[in-house]
C-alpha positions as CSV (number, residue, x, y, z in Angstrom):
1,M,-20.9,206.1,171.5
2,V,-18.9,203.1,173.0
3,L,-18.6,200.1,170.9
4,Q,-18.1,196.9,172.9
5,V,-16.9,193.8,171.2
6,E,-16.4,190.4,172.9
7,T,-13.3,188.7,171.9
8,W,-13.0,185.0,172.7
9,Y,-9.5,183.3,173.2
10,T,-10.0,181.3,170.1
11,G,-10.3,184.5,168.1
12,I,-7.1,185.7,169.5
13,Y,-5.4,182.4,169.1
14,N,-6.4,182.2,165.3
15,I,-5.1,185.6,164.6
16,L,-1.8,184.7,166.2
17,K,-1.7,181.4,164.3
18,K,-2.3,183.1,161.0
19,R,0.7,185.2,161.7
20,C,2.9,182.4,163.1
21,L,3.0,183.9,166.5
22,T,1.9,181.0,168.7
23,T,4.8,180.7,170.7
24,A,6.4,183.3,173.2
25,K,9.8,183.1,171.4
26,A,8.1,183.9,168.0
27,R,6.3,187.0,169.6
28,L,9.5,188.2,171.2
29,E,11.3,188.0,168.0
30,W,8.5,189.9,166.2
31,V,8.4,192.6,168.7
32,G,12.0,192.9,168.3
33,K,11.8,193.4,164.6
34,V,8.8,195.7,164.8
35,S,10.6,198.0,167.3
36,G,13.7,198.3,165.3
37,E,15.9,196.4,168.3
38,I,18.9,194.6,166.8
39,T,20.1,191.7,169.0
40,T,23.2,189.7,168.1
41,Q,23.5,185.9,168.8
42,D,26.0,186.7,171.5
43,E,23.5,188.8,173.3
44,R,20.8,186.1,173.1
45,T,23.3,183.4,174.5
46,R,24.3,185.9,177.4
47,D,20.7,186.2,178.3
48,K,19.9,182.6,178.1
49,E,22.9,181.9,180.6
50,K,21.6,184.8,182.9
51,A,18.1,183.3,183.0
52,K,19.4,179.9,183.9
53,K,20.9,181.4,187.3
54,N,17.6,183.2,188.1
55,H,15.9,180.0,189.6
56,V,13.9,180.2,193.0
57,E,12.9,177.3,194.9
58,A,9.3,177.2,196.6
59,N,7.9,174.7,198.9
60,Y,4.2,175.2,197.7
61,A,2.3,176.9,195.3
62,G,1.9,180.6,195.9
63,Q,4.7,180.9,198.2
64,L,6.6,183.3,196.2
65,I,3.6,185.4,195.5
66,G,2.9,185.7,199.1
67,H,6.3,186.9,199.9
68,S,6.3,189.4,196.9
69,L,3.0,190.7,198.2
70,C,4.2,191.1,201.7
71,W,7.3,192.9,200.5
72,L,5.5,195.3,198.2
73,L,3.0,196.1,201.2
74,K,5.7,197.0,203.4
75,R,7.6,199.1,200.9
76,N,4.2,200.9,200.0
77,R,3.6,201.6,203.7
78,K,7.1,202.8,204.3
79,N,6.7,205.3,201.4
80,R,3.3,206.6,202.4
81,S,4.5,207.3,206.1
82,S,7.4,209.3,204.8
83,S,5.4,211.4,202.3
84,Y,3.1,212.6,205.1
85,R,5.9,214.2,207.1
């Protein structure tokens, strides 16, 4: 027997709100606590500095996704052709 339950986004949001997890930062901190991961303030500031340097410019919406898909398709095609030999 399969039980199917519809869940609306408001229900999920209310659960997150009840547990004070409405922001991505709060959810990441919660996951770190639950998994037993210990991060120091130095690690957090280092990661923030790294993230500032990861900026990519795009001329139009979807440009980066198009390039990524093209790269993945080429890579996948190359891997398939080498596996048949």
